[in-house]
C-alpha positions in Angstrom: 0.0 0.0 0.0 1.3 3.4 -0.9 1.6 6.2 1.6 -1.2 8.1 -0.2 -3.5 5.1 0.1 -2.5 4.6 3.7 -3.5 8.2 4.5 -6.8 7.6 2.7 -7.5 4.5 4.7 -6.7 6.3 8.0 -9.0 9.2 6.9 -11.8 6.7 6.4 -11.1 5.2 9.8 -11.4 8.6 11.5 -14.6 9.6 9.7 -16.0 6.1 10.0 -16.2 6.7 13.7 -19.1 9.1 13.0 -21.1 6.2 11.7 -20.4 4.2 14.9 -21.5 7.1 17.2 -25.1 5.8 17.5 -24.0 2.6 19.1 -21.6 4.3 21.5 -24.5 5.3 23.8 -25.7 1.8 24.5 -22.1 0.6 24.9 -21.4 3.2 27.6 -24.8 2.4 29.2 -23.7 -1.2 29.4 -20.4 -0.3 31.0 -22.1 2.0 33.5 -24.4 -0.9 34.5 -21.4 -3.1 35.0 -19.7 -0.4 37.2 -17.0 0.2 34.6 -18.0 3.9 33.9 -19.0 6.8 36.1 -22.6 7.8 35.1 -22.1 11.4 36.2 -19.0 11.8 34.0 -20.0 9.9 30.8 -19.9 13.2 28.8 -16.2 13.3 29.2 -16.0 10.2 27.0 -17.5 12.3 24.2 -14.9 14.9 24.6 -16.8 17.4 26.7 -14.8 19.1 29.4 -16.3 19.0 32.9 -14.1 21.6 34.5 -12.7 24.9 33.2 -9.4 24.9 31.3 -6.7 26.9 33.2 -5.0 29.7 31.5 -1.4 29.3 30.4 0.4 26.3 29.1 -1.2 22.9 29.5 0.4 19.4 29.2 -2.0 16.5 28.4 -0.8 13.2 29.9 -2.7 10.0 29.1 -2.3 6.7 30.9 -5.0 4.1 30.3 -4.5 1.6 33.2 -3.5 1.6 36.9 0.1 0.4 36.1 0.7 3.1 33.5 -0.8 5.8 35.7 1.5 4.8 38.6 4.4 4.8 36.2 4.0 8.4 35.1 3.1 9.9 38.6 6.8 11.0 39.2 6.9 12.5 35.7 3.6 14.4 36.2 5.0 15.8 39.5 8.1 17.0 37.8 6.0 18.9 35.2 3.8 20.4 37.9 6.9 21.4 39.9 7.8 23.7 36.9 4.5 25.5 37.2 2.9 23.9 34.2 -0.8 22.8 34.4 -1.4 19.1 33.8 -4.5 17.4 32.3 -4.4 13.7 33.1 -6.7 11.3 31.3 -7.3 7.7 32.2 -9.5 5.0 30.9 -10.9 3.2 34.0 -12.5 4.0 37.3 -9.7 2.3 39.1 -7.0 4.4 37.5 -9.1 7.5 38.2 -9.0 6.6 41.9 -5.2 6.2 41.7 -5.0 9.7 40.3 -7.1 11.1 43.1 -5.0 9.3 45.8 -1.6 10.0 44.4 -2.0 13.5 42.8 -5.3 14.9 44.2 -6.1 18.5 43.1 -2.6 19.0 41.7 -3.8 17.8 38.3 -7.1 18.0 36.3 -8.5 14.5 35.7 -10.8 13.6 32.9 -11.8 10.3 31.3 -10.1 9.8 28.0 -12.5 10.5 25.0 -13.4 7.8 22.6 -11.0 7.4 19.7 -13.6 8.9 17.3 -13.2 12.2 15.4 -16.1 14.1 16.9 -15.0 13.2 20.5 -11.3 13.8 19.9 -11.9 17.1 18.0 -14.2 18.4 20.7 -11.7 17.4 23.4 -8.8 19.1 21.7 -10.7 22.3 20.8 -11.7 22.6 24.5 -8.4 21.9 26.2 -5.9 23.2 23.6 -2.9 21.2 25.0 0.5 22.5 24.2 2.0 19.1 24.5 0.6 15.5 24.6 2.5 12.8 26.5 1.2 9.3 26.2 2.0 6.3 28.4 -0.2 3.8 26.6 0.6 0.4 25.1 -2.4 0.7 22.7 -2.1 3.0 19.7 -5.2 5.1 19.0 -5.0 6.3 15.3 -7.6 9.1 15.5 -6.1 10.7 18.5 -2.6 10.6 17.0 -3.8 11.9 13.7 -5.9 14.7 15.2 -3.0 15.9 17.3 -0.8 15.8 14.2 -3.3 17.8 12.2 -3.2 20.5 14.9 0.6 20.4 15.0 0.5 19.6 18.8 3.8 17.8 19.7 3.1 14.3 21.0 5.6 12.1 22.8 5.2 8.4 23.7 6.9 7.6 27.0 7.7 4.2 28.5 7.0 2.9 25.0 6.6 -0.8 24.3 5.5 -2.9 21.4 4.5 -6.4 22.3 5.6 -9.6 20.4 2.0 -9.9 19.3 1.5 -6.4 18.1 4.7 -5.9 16.2 4.1 -8.5 13.4 0.6 -7.0 12.9 2.0 -3.5 12.4 4.7 -4.9 10.0 2.0 -6.3 7.8 0.6 -2.8 7.4 3.8 -0.8 7.1 2.3 2.1 5.1 -0.4 2.7 7.7 2.1 2.2 10.5 4.4 4.8 8.9 1.5 7.3 8.4 0.7 7.0 12.2 4.1 6.7 13.9 5.6 9.7 11.9 3.3 11.9 13.9 5.2 11.4 17.1 7.7 14.1 17.9 9.6 11.6 20.0 9.3 8.1 21.2 11.0 7.2 24.5 11.1 3.4 24.6 11.6 1.0 27.5 14.3 -1.1 25.8 16.5 -1.4 22.8 14.2 -4.1 21.4 11.2 -1.8 21.7 13.2 1.2 20.2 14.2 -0.8 17.1 10.6 -1.9 16.6 9.4 1.7 16.7 12.1 2.8 14.3 11.1 -0.1 11.9 7.5 1.2 12.0 8.5 4.7 11.1 9.0 6.6 14.4 11.8 9.1 14.5 13.5 10.1 16.7 13.5 7.2 19.2 15.5 7.0 22.5 15.7 4.4 25.3 15.0 5.3 28.9 14.4 2.0 30.7 11.1 1.2 32.5 9.5 4.1 34.4 7.8 1.5 36.6 11.1 0.9 38.3 11.4 4.6 39.3 8.0 4.6 41.1 7.6 4.4 44.9 6.7 1.0 46.3 2.9 0.7 46.7 1.8 1.9 50.2 0.0 0.1 52.9 -2.1 1.2 55.9 0.2 0.6 58.9 -2.6 -0.2 61.3 -4.3 -2.7 58.9 -1.0 -4.4 58.1 -0.2 -4.8 61.8 -3.6 -6.2 62.5 -3.2 -8.9 59.8 0.4 -9.7 60.9 -0.9 -10.2 64.4 -3.5 -12.6 63.1 -1.0 -14.5 61.0 1.3 -15.0 64.1 4.3 -16.4 62.2 2.4 -18.8 60.0 4.2 -19.6 56.7 2.7 -17.6 53.8 3.0 -17.1 50.1 1.0 -15.0 47.6 -0.3 -15.4 44.1 -0.8 -11.9 42.8 -2.2 -10.3 39.6 -3.7 -13.7 38.7 -5.8 -14.5 35.7 -8.4 -17.2 35.1 -7.0 -20.6 35.9 -4.2 -19.3 38.1 -6.4 -19.0 41.2 -7.2 -22.7 40.8 -3.5 -23.4 40.4 -2.8 -21.5 43.7 -5.5 -23.5 45.4 -4.0 -26.8 44.2 -0.6 -25.7 45.5 -2.1 -24.9 48.9 -3.7 -28.3 49.1 -0.4 -30.1 48.1 1.7 -28.1 50.6 -0.7 -27.9 53.5 0.5 -31.1 55.1 4.2 -30.3 54.5 3.9 -26.7 55.9 1.4 -26.8 58.8 -0.5 -23.6 59.2 0.2 -22.5 55.6 -1.7 -19.3 54.5 -2.1 -18.6 50.8 -2.9 -15.1 49.7 -4.6 -14.7 46.3 -4.9 -11.3 44.7 -6.7 -11.5 41.3 -6.0 -9.0 38.6 -9.8 -8.4 38.2 -11.5 -8.3 41.6 -15.0 -8.6 40.0 -14.2 -12.3 39.5 -13.7 -12.8 43.3 -17.2 -14.2 44.0 -16.7 -17.0 41.5 -13.1 -17.6 42.7 -14.3 -17.8 46.4 -17.0 -20.3 45.3 -14.4 -22.4 43.4 -12.0 -22.5 46.3 -14.7 -23.3 48.9 -15.9 -26.1 46.6 -12.4 -27.6 46.9 -12.6 -27.7 50.6 -10.6 -24.6 51.4 -11.7 -22.1 54.0 -11.6 -18.6 52.5 -11.4 -15.2 54.2 -12.1 -12.0 52.1 -10.6 -8.6 52.6 -13.8 -6.8 51.5 -15.8 -8.6 54.2 -13.3 -7.9 56.9 -12.9 -11.6 57.7 -10.4 -12.5 60.4 -7.5 -14.7 59.5 -8.1 -17.5 61.9 -5.9 -20.6 62.3 -8.4 -22.5 60.1 -8.2 -20.0 57.2 -6.6 -21.5 54.2 -6.8 -18.7 51.7 -6.9 -14.9 52.1 -8.6 -13.5 49.0 -7.4 -10.0 48.3 -10.5 -8.7 46.6 -9.8 -5.0 46.8 -8.2 -2.5 44.5 -5.1 -0.4 45.3 -3.9 -2.5 48.3 -1.1 -4.5 46.6 1.3 -3.0 49.1 -0.7 -4.5 51.9 -0.8 -8.0 50.5 2.9 -8.1 49.5 4.0 -7.0 52.9 2.3 -10.0 54.4 4.6 -12.5 52.8 8.1 -13.0 51.4 7.2 -15.2 48.4 5.2 -14.0 45.5 4.0 -15.8 42.3 3.2 -13.1 39.7 0.3 -14.1 37.5 -0.8 -13.8 33.8 2.2 -16.0 33.2 1.1 -19.6 33.8 -2.4 -20.1 32.3 -2.4 -16.7 30.5 0.1 -14.8 28.5 1.9 -11.5 28.8 3.0 -11.5 32.4 2.4 -8.8 35.0 4.8 -6.4 36.8 7.4 -8.3 38.9 9.1 -5.1 40.1 6.6 -4.3 43.0 7.2 -7.6 44.8 10.9 -7.3 44.3 10.8 -3.8 45.8 8.8 -5.0 48.8 11.1 -7.9 49.7 9.6 -10.9 48.0 11.3 -13.7 46.2 9.6 -13.8 42.8 8.2 -16.9 41.0 6.5 -16.7 37.6 5.3 -18.8 34.7 7.2 -18.5 31.4 4.7 -16.4 29.5 6.1 -12.9 30.4 6.6 -11.3 27.1 5.3 -7.9 28.2 7.9 -7.7 31.0 10.7 -9.6 29.3 13.5 -7.2 30.2 12.5 -6.9 33.8 12.3 -10.7 34.3 15.6 -11.2 32.4 17.4 -8.8 34.8 15.8 -10.3 37.9 16.5 -13.8 36.8 20.0 -13.0 35.8 20.7 -11.7 39.3 19.0 -14.7 40.9 15.9 -12.9 42.3 13.3 -14.5 40.1 12.6 -18.1 39.2 10.4 -19.4 36.3 8.1 -22.4 36.6 6.6 -24.5 33.9 3.5 -25.8 35.5 1.5 -26.2 38.8 3.7 -29.0 40.0 6.9 -27.0 39.6 5.2 -24.0 41.2 4.4 -26.1 44.3 8.0 -27.3 44.5 9.2 -23.7 44.1 7.0 -22.4 46.9 7.9 -25.3 49.2 11.6 -24.8 48.6 11.4 -21.2 49.5 9.2 -21.8 52.5 11.7 -24.2 53.9 15.0 -22.6 52.8 15.3 -19.3 54.6 18.8 -18.7 53.3 17.8 -19.0 49.7 14.7 -16.9 50.2 16.7 -14.1 51.8 19.3 -14.3 49.0 16.6 -13.9 46.4 15.0 -11.0 48.3 18.3 -9.2 48.6 19.1 -9.7 45.0 15.7 -8.4 43.9 16.1 -5.2 45.8 19.6 -4.7 44.5 18.3 -5.3 40.9 15.6 -2.8 41.2 18.1 -0.2 42.4 20.4 -1.0 39.4 17.5 -0.6 37.0 16.5 2.9 38.2 17.2 5.9 36.0 14.3 5.8 33.5 12.7 8.9 35.1 15.9 11.0 34.7 16.4 9.8 31.1 12.7 10.6 30.2 12.9 14.1 31.7 16.1 14.7 29.7 14.3 13.6 26.5 11.4 15.9 27.2 13.4 19.0 28.0 13.2 20.5 24.5 9.4 20.4 24.8 8.9 21.2 28.5 11.5 24.1 28.9 9.6 26.5 26.6 6.4 25.8 28.5 8.2 26.4 31.8 9.1 29.9 30.6 5.6 30.5 29.3 4.1 29.3 32.7 6.1 31.9 34.5 4.7 34.6 32.3 1.1 33.4 32.7 0.2 32.7 36.4 -2.3 29.9 36.4 -5.9 30.9 36.4 -9.1 29.2 35.3 -11.3 30.7 32.6 
């Protein structure tokens, strides 16, 4: 496909969104009914601003999920420190709560508009951002093209292209080139990601490392943590975190296998999607396991087999209750989840082999002896048992993990350096225009 045809195809994509507009209402209504959208703020998804735009320069940050939101918090704080107003969009209720908890009134939060021309145009005409900084693994063509049409610089930070996405883009090189050429800069997580972006037409591209390494460890309420530790009273524990379908059953099987070998064993399960917890609790109970749930305030009695972490935003609590963590979406699902948080918080890390989305992090952790990969449930049970009974090895893995995280830091500094040409002029402009709302 020629570049001319590629641009025509993208133009049809943008305007095709208008035809889809009539079905958006029922779609959002369905999500509202499922608790996945805020009814009172649904107009934001159509690009309507719900608060006034401040005067002076404005940087638009976008982070779709909780992990991406947490990753850019230090970067957002740096921009705000320079006196520049920040508009931060996210895609989920959960990530909106993270913004409120971590940044409060220091930023303007809106839900990201749908990737359709009417919504994106309305959004950009209202907010008039001077710079767009995206921390998103998905590529939204309409948003990118509309920013390009308005000559608004857009930078992709913490950029990554998965093993699955890259071949798909390569099969549509002309379209990829027409999209990726709109980025003023791509700051990639790794050399592999950087080369993929260059192949698809992005220039310039630089490497920063993973911003998630430079974030603070997830917090925990000290009083709640002490209460649970008092209830555990030295029982052996391990956690299966960020689990996907099938991995909770695997954790239950591990518990049943190890219960006799490790008397008093407590298994902590924290599913990636808490809305599945009713079904998970029923499944575990049907297997003869006694389940306590965080949302119900259940006590951890000596008879409790599984503590089900069915809340959002309390990973710091659950990880501080153990020294062994299996990280999910890696055994019965693919892609992997972030292993850096358990490493930061003093856990020996176990994982399945399907960790493509966090390949570099796992490689460095494994190279330094702080993470071990398992093939199946049997191997997971053996790994958990070995770490429960071998304190020296457990401590060695924990120390290596924390050292590895320190070695990997530096992505924030590199990212800020890459953004300087775009942020510095706005810093000067912000000093000339004291922030007001209009």
